[in-house]
N, C-alpha and C positions, 0 to 999 in steps of 0.2 A: 556692283558685288565688292567693291572697295568697302563695303562698307559691312558686306555680310564678313569679309575676309577680317576685320576688324572686329567685330563682335564675336568670332571663334578668336581672335587674341584675347580679347577681353576675358571670356568664360575661362579659358586654360589659366590667363594670371588670376585668377579667382579660384580655380581651382588650386595651382598649387600657395593661394594663401591661406589657404582652408587643412590643409595639409601639412603648414609650416605650423599653422594657428595649433594643431590636433599633437604634432610631434612637441612643441612645443610646450603645451600641458602635459604630456608624457612623460617630460624631463622636468617637469616640477617638482615643488616636494608635493605638491596633491592637494586639493583642496581640505579644507578644514573648518573646522566651527570656528574659530576665532578667525573674525573677519582681520585684526590687523594682522596677523602675520600672514592671510592672503595676501595683503595689501604690500606688503615685503617684498614679496616671494616676483620678484623681476620677470621671469622666464612663465608664471602664470598670467599676468598680468599680458605680456606682451604675446603671449599664444591665447588667451582668451579676443585677445583687439587684431591678432588677426584672422582670427578664427569669426569674428563677428562682421568685420568688413568683408570679406570674399564675398557672402550674397550679394551686395552691394555694386561688384561688379557684375553680377548676373543679371541685374538690375538692370542696370547701364545696357548689356550686350541685347536686351531681349528686347528693347527697343529699336532694334539695329539689324535685328536679323531673324528669321523663321525661328520658334519656338521649338517647332518638330527637330530642326537639326541642331539649336544647340544646348537642349535639357539633356540629350543623351550623354553631351559632353563633359557635364559632371561627375562623370564614372572617373575624370581623370582623375580625381581626388584620390580613390581609393589605390591607383596606380603610382602616382607621387607618394602618398603613405606606405603602403609596401615596403617602396624604393629607398625611403627612410627610415622603417625598420629594419631594414637589412642592412643597410651600409652604418647608421649612425649608432639603433639601438643593439644590436648584436641577436634580432630576431631570427628565425630559421622560417625559410619557405618551403614546402615540399612542393613536388612535383602539381600537384592538385591547382595552388594557392595559384602558381605559375599559372599551369591553363589556364585558372579562372581569371588573370588578370590578360592574358593572350585577348581571352573569348571577350574581357572590358573594350581592349583595345582594337580588335577586327568590329566589332560591334560601332566603336564612334565612327571610324572607318569607314563603313558600311551607313553609317545612316548619313552624315557628311556628304556623302558621292552623290 
């Protein structure tokens, strides 16, 4: 039982890293044709690293928990991304988008239970 709880925590951390990676890539100057300018863009490098490391957490968690329980939790990436977009990027969320986020949360809760 404790390993399942740890696996859930690891997946949640992985989803948070994935959302942070997407946020940092969005905040960066963007991908350009010039490799040198991309290598100087710290936000882009950090974003790619965070986004790239996040699946590693899933791989680790899948060894300790049930795939049918853990994989739906990856939807938390969308939840974190929505929160970051509203809070730090000033993006607007309408009622339909928030309803979708609510359904993601409810779906994850039902699957984990």
